[in-house]
N, C-alpha and C positions, 0 to 999 in steps of 0.2 A: 781815301777821300772822306772828308768830314761833312756830315749832313748839316745843313743850316739849322740853327736852333729853332726857328719858327716852324720848320718842317717837323723836327723831332717833337716839338710841343703838340702839334696837331695830331700826329700819329699816335702819341701817347693818349691824347684825349679820346680819339676814336677807339683805341684798344680797350678803354674802360667801359665802352658800351656793350651790352649783352649780344652775344652771337657774332662779334667782330674780332677776328684774330689779327696777328701782326701783319700778315700779307694783305688782307683786305683793308686794314687801316692805312697801309702804305699806298695801295692803289687809289683809295678815296682821296688821300692827301695830294698825291701827284696829279690826280684828275682835276682837283680844285685849283691847282697852279695854272691851268690853262683856261679857266673860266674868267670871263671879263670881270673887272672890279665891281661893276654895277650889280652883277649877279651875286658876287660874294657879299656885297653890302646887304642885299635883300636876304640872303641866307643868314647872315649874322643877326640881322634885325628880327628875323623869325625866331631864331633861337633865344634871343634876348627877351622877346615878348612871351615866350612859352609859359613861363610861370607868372610873369607880371600881369598877364591879361587872361589868366584862367583861375578858376576857383574850385575847390573841392566842396561839394554840397554837404552841408551840415546834417542833412536828413538821411540821404542814401549813400553819400560818399562817392558819387559819380563826379566826373570832371566836366565842368561847364563854364559859362561866362558869367554866371550870377549864382548867388546863394539865397534861397534854394534854387536848384537847377531847373531847367526848362521842363523836364518830365514831372518833377515833384510839384511844380507850379501849375501844371495843366489840369484844369478842373474836369476835363473830359475823360481823364484816365480812370480806370477802375481802382478805387482806393481800398478795395477789400482784399486785394491780392498783392503779395510781395514776392518777387523772384530774386533769389540770392545767387550772385555770380562772383567769380574770383577777381576779375579785372574790368576796368572801364571799357576795354576793347570788346569784351563779351556783350556789354550793353549795346554797342554799335552793331554787332553781328545779329543780335536778336531783334533789334529795331528794324534792320533791313529785311528780316523775314516777314514782318508785318503780321505775325501770328500771336502777338501778345500786346495787351493794352493796359496792363496794370502798372504797379510801382516796382522799383528795384532796390536792392541793397548790395553794395559792392564791398567785398571783403578786403580787396587790395592784397591778395595772396591766398595761400592755403596752408594748412598745418603741415609742416615738414620737419619732423624731429631731427633728421640728419643734417639739416641746415640751421638748427636751433630756432626754427620759426614755430612758436606755439600760439595758442588762442589769444594771448595778450598782445601779440605783435600785429594782430589783424583787427579790423572793425567788426569783430564778431559779437562781443558783448554789447555793442551799441544796437544790435538787432532786437534784443529782449524788450527794451522799453517800447519799441515800435509795434511789437505784436501783442504786448500786454495791455494796450489801451482799450481793447475790446472791439475795435473797428475792423480787424483783419479776419477773414474767413478761411483763407488758404495761404500757406507758405510753400512756394515752389523752390526746391533745392536744385540749382542748375550749375553746381560746381563741375569741373571737367571730369570725364569718366576715366580718371587715372587712380592709382592707389591712394595718392595724397588727397585727390578730390573726393573720393569715396569716404575716406577717413574724416575729412572735414564735414561732409554731409551728415555722417553718422553722429559726429560730435554735436552738431547743431540740433539734430532731431532729439538726441538724448537730453540735451540742455533744456529744451522747451518742454519735453514730456515730464522731466523731473520737476519743472516749475509749475506743471499743470496749467499751462496757459489756455485760456478759453477763447473761443472765436466770437464773432459778432452775434452769432445765434445762441450763445450761452453754452455751446458744447465744446469739447476738446478741439483745439485748433487743428484743422486738416493739414497734414504735412505730406507733400507729394515730391517725387523725384523725377526730374526730366528723364525721359525714357527712349522709346523706339526711334531709331534713326541715327544715333551717334555711336561711332565705333569706340570700343574700349581703348584707351590710350590716346584718344584724339583731343584736340583743343577746340573750343567753341569758335574762336576767332577765324579758324580755317574752314569751318563748315559752310556749305552752301545754303541758300535761303530755304529751299524745299526741305532739306535735311533738318534744319532747325525748326521749321514749322511742324514737321511730323514728330520731332522729339517732344515738342511742347504738347501736341495733341495726345501723345502716348505716355504722358506722365502717369505715375501710379502712386498709390499710398506708400509712404516710406516709414 
């Protein structure tokens, strides 16, 4: 039996998504075959609008509806702290915890030599100008507690210390690492609100 080309095309599209194998791609495709056309149209419109109606913030590189993003534009945020995360999903997770009210910097990945991802492939060197203007007192490194996340945090700390970046108080910029509450090997986006809040409270000098 020959599979219709439209089905093959959608299965192939789903397979290109992370975490979706051939069987899952087929199940999703055949599920959508039974969905009313109006629902399919809404789904297609949502996918179409995904990039057209979102922007990457030119300051923190978070994803939002405007540039600068809602967080960077919020005058009530603590402008003296920057929290560095790997992905925009990490920002959502930390915001849900309501334990942090400063600014963010999203790397859009982590240093992974085995996948040929180095510092130049990340928004890593965009961080230096933000901390060198003298208004930042603390930099919180909240990369995931994995081998790659730790290596990325160490690289950032080394980069800033070698540059002898000063804080708003004229002293060396305080660099802390998100701590207590997160298991080694875990991802921020899967942590519950209490765990994230405790991890932020338990940060330490890095």
